[in-house]
HTML snippet that shows the backbone in 3Dmol.js (N, CA, C, O; Angstrom):
<script src="https://3Dmol.org/build/3Dmol-min.js"></script>
<div id="view" style="width:600px;height:400px;position:relative"></div>
<script>
const pdb = `
ATOM      1  N   MET A   1     -16.106   4.218   3.751  1.00  0.00           N
ATOM      2  CA  MET A   1     -14.678   4.115   3.512  1.00  0.00           C
ATOM      3  C   MET A   1     -14.146   2.905   4.297  1.00  0.00           C
ATOM      4  O   MET A   1     -14.377   2.777   5.499  1.00  0.00           O
ATOM      5  N   ALA A   2     -13.442   2.039   3.601  1.00  0.00           N
ATOM      6  CA  ALA A   2     -12.856   0.852   4.219  1.00  0.00           C
ATOM      7  C   ALA A   2     -11.416   1.155   4.627  1.00  0.00           C
ATOM      8  O   ALA A   2     -10.784   2.067   4.094  1.00  0.00           O
ATOM      9  N   GLN A   3     -10.912   0.377   5.580  1.00  0.00           N
ATOM     10  CA  GLN A   3      -9.525   0.498   6.017  1.00  0.00           C
ATOM     11  C   GLN A   3      -8.897  -0.885   6.021  1.00  0.00           C
ATOM     12  O   GLN A   3      -9.548  -1.892   6.296  1.00  0.00           O
ATOM     13  N   LYS A   4      -7.598  -0.897   5.703  1.00  0.00           N
ATOM     14  CA  LYS A   4      -6.882  -2.172   5.658  1.00  0.00           C
ATOM     15  C   LYS A   4      -5.421  -1.919   5.961  1.00  0.00           C
ATOM     16  O   LYS A   4      -4.871  -0.883   5.586  1.00  0.00           O
ATOM     17  N   THR A   5      -4.791  -2.865   6.639  1.00  0.00           N
ATOM     18  CA  THR A   5      -3.348  -2.835   6.849  1.00  0.00           C
ATOM     19  C   THR A   5      -2.737  -3.940   6.013  1.00  0.00           C
ATOM     20  O   THR A   5      -3.112  -5.106   6.130  1.00  0.00           O
ATOM     21  N   ILE A   6      -1.787  -3.558   5.164  1.00  0.00           N
ATOM     22  CA  ILE A   6      -1.122  -4.511   4.272  1.00  0.00           C
ATOM     23  C   ILE A   6       0.321  -4.673   4.735  1.00  0.00           C
ATOM     24  O   ILE A   6       1.050  -3.688   4.854  1.00  0.00           O
ATOM     25  N   ASP A   7       0.734  -5.905   4.995  1.00  0.00           N
ATOM     26  CA  ASP A   7       2.122  -6.184   5.375  1.00  0.00           C
ATOM     27  C   ASP A   7       2.980  -6.183   4.119  1.00  0.00           C
ATOM     28  O   ASP A   7       2.689  -6.885   3.151  1.00  0.00           O
ATOM     29  N   VAL A   8       4.056  -5.374   4.148  1.00  0.00           N
ATOM     30  CA  VAL A   8       4.921  -5.213   2.984  1.00  0.00           C
ATOM     31  C   VAL A   8       6.364  -5.499   3.391  1.00  0.00           C
ATOM     32  O   VAL A   8       6.872  -4.923   4.354  1.00  0.00           O
ATOM     33  N   GLN A   9       7.013  -6.384   2.657  1.00  0.00           N
ATOM     34  CA  GLN A   9       8.400  -6.742   2.939  1.00  0.00           C
ATOM     35  C   GLN A   9       9.343  -5.984   2.010  1.00  0.00           C
ATOM     36  O   GLN A   9       9.047  -5.800   0.830  1.00  0.00           O
ATOM     37  N   GLY A  10      10.476  -5.547   2.549  1.00  0.00           N
ATOM     38  CA  GLY A  10      11.506  -4.935   1.723  1.00  0.00           C
ATOM     39  C   GLY A  10      11.619  -3.426   1.847  1.00  0.00           C
ATOM     40  O   GLY A  10      12.517  -2.828   1.255  1.00  0.00           O
ATOM     41  N   MET A  11      10.725  -2.795   2.608  1.00  0.00           N
ATOM     42  CA  MET A  11      10.803  -1.335   2.773  1.00  0.00           C
ATOM     43  C   MET A  11      11.798  -1.005   3.887  1.00  0.00           C
ATOM     44  O   MET A  11      11.709  -1.546   4.989  1.00  0.00           O
ATOM     45  N   THR A  12      12.751  -0.106   3.587  1.00  0.00           N
ATOM     46  CA  THR A  12      13.770   0.208   4.590  1.00  0.00           C
ATOM     47  C   THR A  12      14.035   1.695   4.785  1.00  0.00           C
ATOM     48  O   THR A  12      14.709   2.074   5.743  1.00  0.00           O
ATOM     49  N   CYS A  13      13.518   2.552   3.892  1.00  0.00           N
ATOM     50  CA  CYS A  13      13.925   3.959   3.951  1.00  0.00           C
ATOM     51  C   CYS A  13      12.798   4.891   3.516  1.00  0.00           C
ATOM     52  O   CYS A  13      11.708   4.449   3.153  1.00  0.00           O
ATOM     53  N   ALA A  14      13.086   6.186   3.561  1.00  0.00           N
ATOM     54  CA  ALA A  14      12.097   7.190   3.173  1.00  0.00           C
ATOM     55  C   ALA A  14      11.695   7.052   1.705  1.00  0.00           C
ATOM     56  O   ALA A  14      10.545   7.308   1.349  1.00  0.00           O
ATOM     57  N   HIS A  15      12.633   6.649   0.857  1.00  0.00           N
ATOM     58  CA  HIS A  15      12.289   6.445  -0.561  1.00  0.00           C
ATOM     59  C   HIS A  15      11.282   5.300  -0.705  1.00  0.00           C
ATOM     60  O   HIS A  15      10.345   5.394  -1.498  1.00  0.00           O
ATOM     61  N   CYS A  16      11.471   4.238   0.051  1.00  0.00           N
ATOM     62  CA  CYS A  16      10.536   3.109   0.028  1.00  0.00           C
ATOM     63  C   CYS A  16       9.146   3.585   0.445  1.00  0.00           C
ATOM     64  O   CYS A  16       8.148   3.277  -0.206  1.00  0.00           O
ATOM     65  N   LYS A  17       9.101   4.328   1.526  1.00  0.00           N
ATOM     66  CA  LYS A  17       7.844   4.868   2.040  1.00  0.00           C
ATOM     67  C   LYS A  17       7.147   5.704   0.973  1.00  0.00           C
ATOM     68  O   LYS A  17       5.952   5.540   0.726  1.00  0.00           O
ATOM     69  N   SER A  18       7.893   6.589   0.352  1.00  0.00           N
ATOM     70  CA  SER A  18       7.335   7.470  -0.673  1.00  0.00           C
ATOM     71  C   SER A  18       6.840   6.675  -1.883  1.00  0.00           C
ATOM     72  O   SER A  18       5.781   6.977  -2.433  1.00  0.00           O
ATOM     73  N   SER A  19       7.591   5.675  -2.292  1.00  0.00           N
ATOM     74  CA  SER A  19       7.217   4.865  -3.456  1.00  0.00           C
ATOM     75  C   SER A  19       5.904   4.130  -3.230  1.00  0.00           C
ATOM     76  O   SER A  19       5.024   4.147  -4.091  1.00  0.00           O
ATOM     77  N   VAL A  20       5.770   3.490  -2.085  1.00  0.00           N
ATOM     78  CA  VAL A  20       4.573   2.706  -1.793  1.00  0.00           C
ATOM     79  C   VAL A  20       3.364   3.620  -1.588  1.00  0.00           C
ATOM     80  O   VAL A  20       2.285   3.358  -2.117  1.00  0.00           O
ATOM     81  N   GLU A  21       3.550   4.684  -0.823  1.00  0.00           N
ATOM     82  CA  GLU A  21       2.438   5.615  -0.609  1.00  0.00           C
ATOM     83  C   GLU A  21       1.984   6.245  -1.920  1.00  0.00           C
ATOM     84  O   GLU A  21       0.786   6.394  -2.161  1.00  0.00           O
ATOM     85  N   GLY A  22       2.934   6.611  -2.760  1.00  0.00           N
ATOM     86  CA  GLY A  22       2.598   7.217  -4.045  1.00  0.00           C
ATOM     87  C   GLY A  22       1.864   6.264  -4.968  1.00  0.00           C
ATOM     88  O   GLY A  22       0.893   6.642  -5.624  1.00  0.00           O
ATOM     89  N   ALA A  23       2.334   5.024  -5.016  1.00  0.00           N
ATOM     90  CA  ALA A  23       1.697   4.029  -5.880  1.00  0.00           C
ATOM     91  C   ALA A  23       0.259   3.771  -5.451  1.00  0.00           C
ATOM     92  O   ALA A  23      -0.635   3.675  -6.292  1.00  0.00           O
ATOM     93  N   LEU A  24       0.038   3.658  -4.155  1.00  0.00           N
ATOM     94  CA  LEU A  24      -1.315   3.413  -3.668  1.00  0.00           C
ATOM     95  C   LEU A  24      -2.206   4.636  -3.840  1.00  0.00           C
ATOM     96  O   LEU A  24      -3.360   4.515  -4.253  1.00  0.00           O
ATOM     97  N   SER A  25      -1.676   5.808  -3.526  1.00  0.00           N
ATOM     98  CA  SER A  25      -2.463   7.038  -3.620  1.00  0.00           C
ATOM     99  C   SER A  25      -2.893   7.346  -5.049  1.00  0.00           C
ATOM    100  O   SER A  25      -3.891   8.033  -5.265  1.00  0.00           O
ATOM    101  N   SER A  26      -2.141   6.840  -6.025  1.00  0.00           N
ATOM    102  CA  SER A  26      -2.488   7.095  -7.424  1.00  0.00           C
ATOM    103  C   SER A  26      -3.662   6.237  -7.910  1.00  0.00           C
ATOM    104  O   SER A  26      -4.220   6.494  -8.977  1.00  0.00           O
ATOM    105  N   LEU A  27      -4.031   5.232  -7.136  1.00  0.00           N
ATOM    106  CA  LEU A  27      -5.157   4.376  -7.513  1.00  0.00           C
ATOM    107  C   LEU A  27      -6.477   5.090  -7.253  1.00  0.00           C
ATOM    108  O   LEU A  27      -6.670   5.696  -6.199  1.00  0.00           O
ATOM    109  N   ASP A  28      -7.381   5.013  -8.221  1.00  0.00           N
ATOM    110  CA  ASP A  28      -8.707   5.594  -8.042  1.00  0.00           C
ATOM    111  C   ASP A  28      -9.420   4.852  -6.917  1.00  0.00           C
ATOM    112  O   ASP A  28      -9.586   3.634  -6.976  1.00  0.00           O
ATOM    113  N   GLY A  29      -9.837   5.584  -5.901  1.00  0.00           N
ATOM    114  CA  GLY A  29     -10.537   4.983  -4.768  1.00  0.00           C
ATOM    115  C   GLY A  29      -9.723   4.971  -3.490  1.00  0.00           C
ATOM    116  O   GLY A  29     -10.285   4.798  -2.408  1.00  0.00           O
ATOM    117  N   VAL A  30      -8.404   5.152  -3.587  1.00  0.00           N
ATOM    118  CA  VAL A  30      -7.570   5.207  -2.378  1.00  0.00           C
ATOM    119  C   VAL A  30      -7.500   6.658  -1.921  1.00  0.00           C
ATOM    120  O   VAL A  30      -7.047   7.532  -2.661  1.00  0.00           O
ATOM    121  N   SER A  31      -7.955   6.907  -0.686  1.00  0.00           N
ATOM    122  CA  SER A  31      -7.952   8.271  -0.168  1.00  0.00           C
ATOM    123  C   SER A  31      -6.742   8.550   0.705  1.00  0.00           C
ATOM    124  O   SER A  31      -6.336   9.703   0.849  1.00  0.00           O
ATOM    125  N   LYS A  32      -6.149   7.494   1.299  1.00  0.00           N
ATOM    126  CA  LYS A  32      -4.992   7.702   2.170  1.00  0.00           C
ATOM    127  C   LYS A  32      -4.156   6.428   2.236  1.00  0.00           C
ATOM    128  O   LYS A  32      -4.692   5.324   2.325  1.00  0.00           O
ATOM    129  N   ALA A  33      -2.841   6.597   2.190  1.00  0.00           N
ATOM    130  CA  ALA A  33      -1.909   5.480   2.373  1.00  0.00           C
ATOM    131  C   ALA A  33      -0.798   5.975   3.284  1.00  0.00           C
ATOM    132  O   ALA A  33      -0.161   6.990   3.002  1.00  0.00           O
ATOM    133  N   ASP A  34      -0.567   5.260   4.375  1.00  0.00           N
ATOM    134  CA  ASP A  34       0.419   5.689   5.365  1.00  0.00           C
ATOM    135  C   ASP A  34       1.321   4.506   5.723  1.00  0.00           C
ATOM    136  O   ASP A  34       0.893   3.571   6.399  1.00  0.00           O
ATOM    137  N   VAL A  35       2.572   4.560   5.264  1.00  0.00           N
ATOM    138  CA  VAL A  35       3.539   3.495   5.524  1.00  0.00           C
ATOM    139  C   VAL A  35       4.135   3.661   6.919  1.00  0.00           C
ATOM    140  O   VAL A  35       4.468   4.767   7.344  1.00  0.00           O
ATOM    141  N   ASN A  36       4.260   2.531   7.624  1.00  0.00           N
ATOM    142  CA  ASN A  36       4.964   2.476   8.903  1.00  0.00           C
ATOM    143  C   ASN A  36       6.177   1.568   8.691  1.00  0.00           C
ATOM    144  O   ASN A  36       6.046   0.344   8.664  1.00  0.00           O
ATOM    145  N   LEU A  37       7.355   2.174   8.542  1.00  0.00           N
ATOM    146  CA  LEU A  37       8.569   1.396   8.272  1.00  0.00           C
ATOM    147  C   LEU A  37       8.928   0.470   9.432  1.00  0.00           C
ATOM    148  O   LEU A  37       9.425  -0.632   9.201  1.00  0.00           O
ATOM    149  N   ASP A  38       8.685   0.895  10.678  1.00  0.00           N
ATOM    150  CA  ASP A  38       9.015   0.067  11.837  1.00  0.00           C
ATOM    151  C   ASP A  38       8.177  -1.209  11.885  1.00  0.00           C
ATOM    152  O   ASP A  38       8.648  -2.256  12.331  1.00  0.00           O
ATOM    153  N   GLU A  39       6.941  -1.111  11.425  1.00  0.00           N
ATOM    154  CA  GLU A  39       6.029  -2.258  11.448  1.00  0.00           C
ATOM    155  C   GLU A  39       6.012  -3.027  10.121  1.00  0.00           C
ATOM    156  O   GLU A  39       5.384  -4.081  10.025  1.00  0.00           O
ATOM    157  N   ASN A  40       6.702  -2.503   9.094  1.00  0.00           N
ATOM    158  CA  ASN A  40       6.704  -3.116   7.760  1.00  0.00           C
ATOM    159  C   ASN A  40       5.296  -3.285   7.204  1.00  0.00           C
ATOM    160  O   ASN A  40       4.929  -4.352   6.712  1.00  0.00           O
ATOM    161  N   ASN A  41       4.502  -2.193   7.293  1.00  0.00           N
ATOM    162  CA  ASN A  41       3.163  -2.264   6.729  1.00  0.00           C
ATOM    163  C   ASN A  41       2.708  -0.898   6.236  1.00  0.00           C
ATOM    164  O   ASN A  41       3.370   0.118   6.444  1.00  0.00           O
ATOM    165  N   VAL A  42       1.570  -0.909   5.584  1.00  0.00           N
ATOM    166  CA  VAL A  42       0.945   0.325   5.106  1.00  0.00           C
ATOM    167  C   VAL A  42      -0.535   0.267   5.466  1.00  0.00           C
ATOM    168  O   VAL A  42      -1.215  -0.725   5.202  1.00  0.00           O
ATOM    169  N   ASN A  43      -1.018   1.344   6.071  1.00  0.00           N
ATOM    170  CA  ASN A  43      -2.436   1.472   6.393  1.00  0.00           C
ATOM    171  C   ASN A  43      -3.100   2.241   5.266  1.00  0.00           C
ATOM    172  O   ASN A  43      -2.660   3.331   4.900  1.00  0.00           O
ATOM    173  N   VAL A  44      -4.165   1.664   4.716  1.00  0.00           N
ATOM    174  CA  VAL A  44      -4.821   2.244   3.550  1.00  0.00           C
ATOM    175  C   VAL A  44      -6.289   2.514   3.869  1.00  0.00           C
ATOM    176  O   VAL A  44      -6.984   1.663   4.425  1.00  0.00           O
ATOM    177  N   GLU A  45      -6.750   3.713   3.508  1.00  0.00           N
ATOM    178  CA  GLU A  45      -8.172   4.033   3.538  1.00  0.00           C
ATOM    179  C   GLU A  45      -8.621   4.097   2.090  1.00  0.00           C
ATOM    180  O   GLU A  45      -8.000   4.776   1.272  1.00  0.00           O
ATOM    181  N   TYR A  46      -9.710   3.385   1.767  1.00  0.00           N
ATOM    182  CA  TYR A  46     -10.110   3.274   0.371  1.00  0.00           C
ATOM    183  C   TYR A  46     -11.601   3.009   0.234  1.00  0.00           C
ATOM    184  O   TYR A  46     -12.272   2.613   1.187  1.00  0.00           O
ATOM    185  N   ASP A  47     -12.096   3.234  -0.963  1.00  0.00           N
ATOM    186  CA  ASP A  47     -13.475   2.944  -1.328  1.00  0.00           C
ATOM    187  C   ASP A  47     -13.471   1.570  -1.988  1.00  0.00           C
ATOM    188  O   ASP A  47     -12.987   1.415  -3.109  1.00  0.00           O
ATOM    189  N   ASP A  48     -14.015   0.571  -1.286  1.00  0.00           N
ATOM    190  CA  ASP A  48     -13.935  -0.795  -1.806  1.00  0.00           C
ATOM    191  C   ASP A  48     -14.844  -1.040  -3.016  1.00  0.00           C
ATOM    192  O   ASP A  48     -14.836  -2.133  -3.582  1.00  0.00           O
ATOM    193  N   SER A  49     -15.621  -0.038  -3.411  1.00  0.00           N
ATOM    194  CA  SER A  49     -16.390  -0.173  -4.652  1.00  0.00           C
ATOM    195  C   SER A  49     -15.580   0.296  -5.853  1.00  0.00           C
ATOM    196  O   SER A  49     -15.988   0.098  -6.998  1.00  0.00           O
ATOM    197  N   LYS A  50     -14.418   0.925  -5.590  1.00  0.00           N
ATOM    198  CA  LYS A  50     -13.581   1.439  -6.678  1.00  0.00           C
ATOM    199  C   LYS A  50     -12.237   0.738  -6.813  1.00  0.00           C
ATOM    200  O   LYS A  50     -11.661   0.713  -7.901  1.00  0.00           O
ATOM    201  N   VAL A  51     -11.732   0.172  -5.729  1.00  0.00           N
ATOM    202  CA  VAL A  51     -10.398  -0.447  -5.765  1.00  0.00           C
ATOM    203  C   VAL A  51     -10.447  -1.793  -5.051  1.00  0.00           C
ATOM    204  O   VAL A  51     -11.148  -1.953  -4.052  1.00  0.00           O
ATOM    205  N   THR A  52      -9.693  -2.759  -5.575  1.00  0.00           N
ATOM    206  CA  THR A  52      -9.679  -4.108  -5.000  1.00  0.00           C
ATOM    207  C   THR A  52      -8.377  -4.363  -4.241  1.00  0.00           C
ATOM    208  O   THR A  52      -7.384  -3.661  -4.430  1.00  0.00           O
ATOM    209  N   ASP A  53      -8.402  -5.369  -3.391  1.00  0.00           N
ATOM    210  CA  ASP A  53      -7.187  -5.786  -2.688  1.00  0.00           C
ATOM    211  C   ASP A  53      -6.102  -6.153  -3.693  1.00  0.00           C
ATOM    212  O   ASP A  53      -4.932  -5.815  -3.516  1.00  0.00           O
ATOM    213  N   SER A  54      -6.509  -6.845  -4.741  1.00  0.00           N
ATOM    214  CA  SER A  54      -5.559  -7.288  -5.755  1.00  0.00           C
ATOM    215  C   SER A  54      -4.869  -6.106  -6.433  1.00  0.00           C
ATOM    216  O   SER A  54      -3.660  -6.140  -6.661  1.00  0.00           O
ATOM    217  N   SER A  55      -5.631  -5.065  -6.754  1.00  0.00           N
ATOM    218  CA  SER A  55      -5.023  -3.908  -7.425  1.00  0.00           C
ATOM    219  C   SER A  55      -4.079  -3.165  -6.486  1.00  0.00           C
ATOM    220  O   SER A  55      -3.067  -2.622  -6.931  1.00  0.00           O
ATOM    221  N   MET A  56      -4.396  -3.134  -5.198  1.00  0.00           N
ATOM    222  CA  MET A  56      -3.477  -2.500  -4.242  1.00  0.00           C
ATOM    223  C   MET A  56      -2.201  -3.323  -4.103  1.00  0.00           C
ATOM    224  O   MET A  56      -1.101  -2.771  -4.079  1.00  0.00           O
ATOM    225  N   ASN A  57      -2.348  -4.643  -4.011  1.00  0.00           N
ATOM    226  CA  ASN A  57      -1.168  -5.516  -3.927  1.00  0.00           C
ATOM    227  C   ASN A  57      -0.298  -5.375  -5.171  1.00  0.00           C
ATOM    228  O   ASN A  57       0.926  -5.302  -5.070  1.00  0.00           O
ATOM    229  N   ASP A  58      -0.924  -5.336  -6.334  1.00  0.00           N
ATOM    230  CA  ASP A  58      -0.185  -5.189  -7.593  1.00  0.00           C
ATOM    231  C   ASP A  58       0.585  -3.874  -7.629  1.00  0.00           C
ATOM    232  O   ASP A  58       1.732  -3.837  -8.074  1.00  0.00           O
ATOM    233  N   ALA A  59      -0.042  -2.792  -7.161  1.00  0.00           N
ATOM    234  CA  ALA A  59       0.616  -1.480  -7.163  1.00  0.00           C
ATOM    235  C   ALA A  59       1.864  -1.501  -6.283  1.00  0.00           C
ATOM    236  O   ALA A  59       2.885  -0.906  -6.630  1.00  0.00           O
ATOM    237  N   ILE A  60       1.779  -2.185  -5.149  1.00  0.00           N
ATOM    238  CA  ILE A  60       2.929  -2.298  -4.241  1.00  0.00           C
ATOM    239  C   ILE A  60       4.023  -3.133  -4.900  1.00  0.00           C
ATOM    240  O   ILE A  60       5.193  -2.751  -4.897  1.00  0.00           O
ATOM    241  N   GLU A  61       3.637  -4.269  -5.462  1.00  0.00           N
ATOM    242  CA  GLU A  61       4.623  -5.170  -6.068  1.00  0.00           C
ATOM    243  C   GLU A  61       5.287  -4.551  -7.290  1.00  0.00           C
ATOM    244  O   GLU A  61       6.446  -4.851  -7.578  1.00  0.00           O
ATOM    245  N   GLU A  62       4.573  -3.692  -8.013  1.00  0.00           N
ATOM    246  CA  GLU A  62       5.176  -3.010  -9.160  1.00  0.00           C
ATOM    247  C   GLU A  62       6.284  -2.060  -8.728  1.00  0.00           C
ATOM    248  O   GLU A  62       7.129  -1.683  -9.541  1.00  0.00           O
ATOM    249  N   GLN A  63       6.289  -1.670  -7.464  1.00  0.00           N
ATOM    250  CA  GLN A  63       7.358  -0.812  -6.938  1.00  0.00           C
ATOM    251  C   GLN A  63       8.556  -1.638  -6.455  1.00  0.00           C
ATOM    252  O   GLN A  63       9.571  -1.076  -6.045  1.00  0.00           O
ATOM    253  N   GLY A  64       8.438  -2.968  -6.502  1.00  0.00           N
ATOM    254  CA  GLY A  64       9.558  -3.844  -6.148  1.00  0.00           C
ATOM    255  C   GLY A  64       9.497  -4.414  -4.741  1.00  0.00           C
ATOM    256  O   GLY A  64      10.497  -4.930  -4.241  1.00  0.00           O
ATOM    257  N   TYR A  65       8.349  -4.331  -4.098  1.00  0.00           N
ATOM    258  CA  TYR A  65       8.208  -4.837  -2.728  1.00  0.00           C
ATOM    259  C   TYR A  65       7.288  -6.054  -2.728  1.00  0.00           C
ATOM    260  O   TYR A  65       6.493  -6.242  -3.649  1.00  0.00           O
ATOM    261  N   ASP A  66       7.401  -6.873  -1.694  1.00  0.00           N
ATOM    262  CA  ASP A  66       6.588  -8.077  -1.581  1.00  0.00           C
ATOM    263  C   ASP A  66       5.458  -7.853  -0.580  1.00  0.00           C
ATOM    264  O   ASP A  66       5.673  -7.315   0.507  1.00  0.00           O
ATOM    265  N   VAL A  67       4.254  -8.272  -0.961  1.00  0.00           N
ATOM    266  CA  VAL A  67       3.108  -8.225  -0.069  1.00  0.00           C
ATOM    267  C   VAL A  67       3.047  -9.571   0.651  1.00  0.00           C
ATOM    268  O   VAL A  67       2.959 -10.623   0.018  1.00  0.00           O
ATOM    269  N   ALA A  68       3.095  -9.522   1.976  1.00  0.00           N
ATOM    270  CA  ALA A  68       3.081 -10.751   2.780  1.00  0.00           C
ATOM    271  C   ALA A  68       1.653 -11.237   2.969  1.00  0.00           C
ATOM    272  O   ALA A  68       0.739 -10.440   3.180  1.00  0.00           O
ATOM    273  N   GLY A  69       1.467 -12.550   2.892  1.00  0.00           N
ATOM    274  CA  GLY A  69       0.190 -13.168   3.215  1.00  0.00           C
ATOM    275  C   GLY A  69      -0.953 -12.830   2.276  1.00  0.00           C
ATOM    276  O   GLY A  69      -2.110 -12.826   2.695  1.00  0.00           O
ATOM    277  N   LYS A  70      -0.659 -12.553   1.042  1.00  0.00           N
ATOM    278  CA  LYS A  70      -1.754 -12.209   0.112  1.00  0.00           C
ATOM    279  C   LYS A  70      -2.474 -13.426  -0.384  1.00  0.00           C
ATOM    280  O   LYS A  70      -3.415 -13.309  -1.168  1.00  0.00           O
TER     281      LYS A  70
END
`;
const viewer = $3Dmol.createViewer("view");
viewer.addModel(pdb, "pdb");
viewer.setStyle({}, {cartoon: {color: "spectrum"}});
viewer.zoomTo();
viewer.render();
</script>
C-alpha cells in the first residue's frame, strides 16, 4: 500500500472535506483519504497498481478544487 500527501487549494469547510474524501474513496484502489483543512492537503493510502496520481488529481479537480504542484 502506497501513501501520498496531495496539496489541495480551495478547501475551507466540512463540505469540502467530505467532497474530496468521497471522490478519492470512490476510486478503485484507494483505501483511505483523510483531508486536513488546516494544512490544505489530503493524505491518501492507495494501491499504486490500481490507481494513478493523475486519476486522483482528476477526481479532486472534478470536485472544483485545485491540486497544487501537479
